[in-house]
C-alpha positions as CSV (number, residue, x, y, z in Angstrom):
1,M,136.3,109.5,73.4
2,A,132.6,109.1,74.1
3,L,131.9,109.2,77.8
4,R,128.5,108.2,79.3
5,V,127.6,108.0,82.9
6,L,124.6,106.0,84.0
7,C,123.0,106.1,87.4
8,F,120.4,103.5,88.1
9,F,118.0,104.2,90.9
10,Q,114.6,103.1,92.2
11,P,111.9,105.3,93.9
12,G,112.0,105.2,97.7
13,C,115.6,104.0,97.8
14,M,117.4,106.0,100.6
15,G,120.8,105.6,99.0
16,C,119.4,106.8,95.7
17,M,118.0,109.9,97.3
18,E,121.4,110.6,98.8
19,Q,123.1,110.0,95.4
20,A,120.9,112.4,93.4
21,P,122.4,115.7,94.8
22,I,125.9,114.2,94.5
23,N,125.3,113.5,90.8
24,A,124.0,117.1,90.4
25,E,127.1,118.5,92.0
26,V,129.5,116.4,89.9
27,T,127.6,117.4,86.7
28,K,127.9,121.1,87.7
29,K,131.6,120.8,88.5
30,L,132.7,118.7,85.5
31,G,130.0,119.4,82.9
32,I,129.4,115.7,82.5
33,P,125.7,114.8,82.3
34,I,124.7,111.8,84.4
35,E,121.8,109.8,83.0
36,E,119.5,108.8,85.9
37,I,117.6,105.7,85.0
38,D,114.7,104.2,87.0
39,A,115.6,100.5,87.3
40,I,112.0,99.5,87.9
41,K,110.7,101.2,84.8
42,N,113.6,99.9,82.6
43,P,114.0,96.2,83.4
44,G,115.9,95.7,80.1
45,Y,118.8,97.6,81.6
46,V,118.7,95.5,84.8
47,A,119.4,92.4,82.6
48,E,121.8,94.1,80.2
49,F,124.0,95.5,83.0
50,H,123.5,92.7,85.5
51,L,122.3,95.2,88.2
52,K,122.3,93.8,91.7
53,A,121.7,97.0,93.8
54,T,120.7,100.6,93.6
55,P,122.1,103.1,93.3
56,T,124.5,101.7,90.7
57,I,126.7,104.1,88.7
58,I,128.3,102.8,85.5
59,V,130.9,104.7,83.5
60,I,131.0,103.8,79.8
61,V,133.8,104.9,77.5
62,D,133.4,104.3,73.8
63,G,130.6,101.8,74.4
64,A,132.6,99.7,77.0
65,E,132.0,99.6,80.7
66,K,135.1,100.9,82.5
67,E,133.9,101.5,86.1
68,R,131.0,100.4,88.2
69,F,130.0,101.6,91.7
70,E,127.2,99.9,93.7
71,G,125.9,102.1,96.6
72,V,126.5,105.7,97.2
73,V,129.5,107.3,95.6
74,H,130.8,110.5,97.2
75,V,131.7,113.6,95.2
76,E,135.5,113.3,95.6
77,Q,135.6,109.6,94.4
78,M,133.2,110.3,91.5
79,E,135.2,113.3,90.3
80,S,138.5,111.5,90.6
81,T,137.1,108.6,88.6
82,L,135.5,110.7,85.8
83,K,138.6,112.9,85.4
84,K,140.5,109.9,84.2
85,Y,138.3,109.8,81.1
86,L,138.1,113.5,80.2
């Protein structure tokens, strides 16, 4: 099973700044890299994933979107979600 976690952010976004250390903690605990993507510099992703807000975290399994979180996601919730796909 191929697991990919994308986190879309934009510079200056307070929620995005809060999300960054949470992502780092989850990566450290679970060993799952979280791809941080600047939504402003990558407008193609905004259209592809129909982004409405930042931060937005999308969990992709075998090429299909399985989970989406808009806004800050706390460590416990993110860990619980990702463990389902390990």
